[in-house]
N, C-alpha and C positions, 0 to 999 in steps of 0.2 A: 741586486740579491742581498745586501746588507738589510733592508728593509722586510724581505720576506722570514730571514733568520728567524726574526719576532713577532711574526705570524703562527698559531699553534697548528695550523692547520694545513701548514707547509712540510715538504717530508724533504727532513735535513740529509738521511742516507741517498734518497734519490741526486740531489744537489751535486752533494760531494761526489758522487760516483759518476756524474757528467762532468765534472770536472778531472777526474781521474780518467775518462776514457777519451777527454780532449786532450791531454797529455801525451796519448799513444799516437799522436797525428806525428807525421815526418816532418812537417813545416819547424822551424824554429820559433817563427814568431806565433802561431796559435800554441805550443808548448809551454813558451815564455808566459804569454796572454794568461794562460790556464794557472801557470804556478803563481803568478801576482794577484790574480782573481782570489785563489785560496787564500792565500797572506792576508790579503786585504781583510777578506771576511772574518779572519780568524783575530785581527785587529779590533776590528768595528764591530762586527757582526755578534748576534746571540754567541752566549758561550756554548752554548748545545752544540753550535759548529764542528767546535776544537774539539768536543768533549767527544762525540764519535769518531774523529781521526784517531785521536788518542783509543778507541777500542776497536778499532779497527788494526785485522795481524798484519795486514800489509799496506804499504803507501806508496807513493811514487816511487817507481821502479827505473828512474833514467841512469843509470851508473856507467851505460854503454850508449846513450843516446849522442848521435852525429848526426845535423844536417848535411848530406854532400852537396847540395843542390848550387853552392856557392863558398869562396873564401871567405865572405862573411856570415855565414850557414856552420863554419866551420868554429870560426871564432867565438859565437856568441852560445856555441852546444857547450862547449867549458864552463860557462858561466850555467845556462840551464841545468849540467851535473850538479854542479857546487850551490847550487840552488834551491834543489831536489834534497839534496842532503840537508841542509837546515832545517828546510819544512818536516822533513822525517822528524829529525830529533828534535825541532820545538813539539809535535805530538808524544812522543817517546817522553821527555821530561815531564809533560803534563800527566801521561799514564802512570807515573814513579809518583809523582808529590801529590797530582789531584788538584793541580790548580799551575796555572799559566804566569811565570815570574815576573812577565810585563805586565799583569793587570792588577797583581796583589797591592793590598795597602803598602807604602813607603811609610818612613819616618822612625819615633820612638816606640809609637805601637802599634807599626807593621809588621806583618806576620814573619819577615825573617831577623828583626830580632826580639820576638818574643818566642822563637823557637826552643825546644829542650834542645840538653848538649847532646843528644842521642839524635833528634831528627835534623838537626843541625850538620853533623858529621857526615850524616847521611846525605844531606840535599847540598849542601856545598857544591860536592864532585858534579852531580848532576848538572849545578848552574854553569857550571866553570865549563864541562862538556856541551853544553849548547852554545857559549859564545864560544867556544875554540870553533865550530863549526861555522857561526857565522863567520867568525873571522877568516876562514877561508874560503869566502868569497874573494877576495884578494882579486879587487879590481884595480885596474890604474886611470888616473884620470883619461887617458887618449880613448881609453878603453869603453869610457863611458859616450858613446855618440851616438846613441839614437834613445827616444822615447822609453819605449821597452824596458831595458838593460836600466835607465834611469829610474823608472817606478819602479822597480825589484829594487833597487841601492835605495830609496828614499825610506822604504818600507824596515828593509835593514837596518838603518840608521837609527830610523825610530825607534828600532827593537833596542839596539844593542846602548840608545841613551837609559832605558828603563831597565833593561836589564843590570848595569856596572849600577845604577842605585838597588838594586836588589842585592846585588853583588858586594858593597859596601857596607847595606844593611847587616849582612851576613856576618863579613869580618870583623865588624865593631861587635856582634855580638858575641863571635868566636873568643875576641879579646877578651871581651869582660868576664867570660866563663873558665879563660886560660888559668887563671889562678886557683881553681878551686877544682880542677880537672885532675884525675889520677892521671898517672904516667904514659899509659896507653892512651888516652883521649890526646893528653897532649901532645903527644907524637904525629897525630894523624891530623890536628891541628896546625901544627907546625909547616906541614908538610901543604898542607889547605894554605897558607897563607905566606909560603915560598911560590908556590904557583900562582898567585895572588899579584904579587911582585912583579912576577914574566909577562902579565898577559897587559901590566899598565901602559906601556909603550907599543904596541901594536893596537891596543885601544883607540889611545890618543891620533893613533896615524890614519885609521880608519873614519873617524870622527870628521879629523880636517878634511878627508878629500869631499864633503858634504857640499862644500862650496863649490866645487866642481858641477854641480846639479840644479844651484841656484838656492842654496841655501844661506839666509845672512850669515856673516862671520861673527854677528854678536849672538846669535841664537846656539853657536856650535862652543860646546865646553871646552876649557881650555883646561889640561891636565898640568899640575905644579907636583912640586916634591917635596915631602918634608925629612925629617932625621933617618938615619940607617940604624942610628941606637935601637930601635923599637926592635927590630930582627936579631939583633946581640943580645939585648936581654930576655927575648923569649926562649934564647937558646940557653943561655945561663941559669934559667929559671928550669928548665927541663932534665937539665944537666946535675942540677942541686937535687933535684928529684930520683936521679936512678943512683946517686950517692946515699940516698933515704931509705934502709929498711923499713917495711912497715908500712910503706904509702905515706906516712905521717901530713907530708905537705900536700900530698893527693886528696883532694874529697870530691865527694859526688859519686855518681854508679856509673859501671863502666858500661860501653856501647857493646850492644848485642853486633856483632857482624862489623867488620871493615867495608870502607865505604869505598875505599880502591880499585873496587872491580869496575868500578862507575865512571873511571877516568880516562881520557883518551890515552892511546899508547902514544903520545908524541904529549902529554903534557908532562912536561920532567921538570921540576923545582930549579930555579936558580941557584946556581952554584956560592955564588957572591951577587947578595941583590941588595943593593945601595938603597935603595927610598921607599916611602910609602907615599900615594899621590894623591895629589888634593887638588881640587878643580877651582881654579882660577876665576874669580866673575869677570864678569863680560866687561870691556873699556866703556868709561863712563858711568859705571857703577863705584868708584871708587870710593866718594864722599860717604855712599849711605853702607857700605861694606867696612868703613873704618871705625861707624860708631858702633860700638859693641852694644849689644842688646840683652835683655833675661836670658839665661839658658832655658832654650826650648824646643824640643824636636815638633817638627809636622808632616801632616801627610803631603806625599810629594808624587808631582806628574812631571816626570822629567821630559816629557816630550815637547820637543823648541818649538813644533809648528801648530801644537793645538791645545790651548791653555782652557783650562776646564775648571780653576778656580783662584780665587785671590793670592795675591803674594801673602806667603807666612815667612816668621824672621827665622834669623839661622840662631846656631846656639854661640856662643861668646866662646872663642879659641883660649885654653889656658893650657898650662904646662904641662910636656909630656912628661914631666919628670915625675905626677901626680899618678902618672901610669901605671907605675910601678911601685912605687913609694918607698916601703922599708924593705921590699924583695930584692930589690938591684943597686939601692945606694941611688948617690949621686949623678953617675952617670948620663942620665939623659938632661942635666940642666945645666946645656952648655949655650942654647940660644940665648939669642937678643932679649929680655925683658919688656913685658907687655905691662903689666899693675900686678898691686901688690895682693890682690885679692883672689883666691884660687877658684874658680866654679865646678857647678859636678863633673863635666866631660870635656877635653879638647875635640878639634874637628879633625878628622883624617880626611875627607875630603867634603866641598861643597859645591857641587856642581851646579851654576847659575845660569840656565841659556839662555835668559834676555832680562830684562826688568820687568816685563809685565809676566814674566814668568815664575809659578813655584819656585823657591828656593828652601836648599835643605842642609843640614850640620849632618855628616856623616862620622861619628869618634868612635873611637876606642875606648875604653873603660878606665872609671879609675882604680886604686888597686884595694883590696878589700882591706891594707893596713893604710890607716890618715897620712898624711904627707906631716913631714916632719914639725913642720912652722905655718902658721897662716900666712905666711912673707914668703912662701915659695915663689922662687923664679917661673916668670911666666915667658911662652913666645909665640911667635906670630907665624903659624901653622897657613896664612894665607896670603901672606905677603914674597 
């Protein structure tokens, strides 16, 4: 079927409609396999397939699906309903953004890093909703007890790694633009950032479940945490903007419309978030990670099971204090010093699923104001 999507004489709508028809079967086995097949084609097939799904007015209608043939059918029906919701949301996100977050280019030249402020404020809530729907699959190790749900979980795991990479890229871009935004845009950006902080723990827990289906531990990104002072400084900056009449501190153009309507009702910002996530390199890579390389961002494929390119260098971590510079003073320069030279940008998250996989540096921005001195204190965000 994947090969068929790349053939010009294959009728994509007919293929999709056949899968939709299979999903109306009474057996949980048949329905679950139809969903897994649809997801697999979305990931590995021609993009025309997900384009067609996004163009449909209705997709999987399985919110009330129950297989009453046995207790196992009842258990699996729960995950069928959740899985169908995610696939529907994946197609809906494509309809809104005209691209698949899991397929876009990552890194400094990637789609999320080069978005304009207006499109970013619209796109980030869409991405957050897709991640939320994926996390709602909410499976436990004891429930991964057959090959069908394991196949679905593995596809979700791969999607989540790539979605989180796009999520990080979007947050980096948001922080780079934060100090040039008008007050109204700053408020939206701050809420997006707070929601980001509330999701990283759940994302990490979901990823670690992959060990139960045979994924190597070294292929699963580790999520660690960086200083909480970033959130405090962003809030201080925004409060400062509110005190300035005429918006002299806020630059740039206002966004048309608010993206908050696209956010899931359950997506509430954290009242007190205390960390920014970083992804720790797997065991055995410590020696390579310890030697800083020239600051350079690269294309990233975070799929831990299907490497498609050579390893790429990660950016040199530098001072979080440089992020806010003269805007916030020296409140961030409280961590262990690394070096006396400041690099262009520090690392927010560097997911390194395995030594043979591509790595990436996901970094928040430097302020428009230069650091007070070339010997600004640095800190290790990966340690």
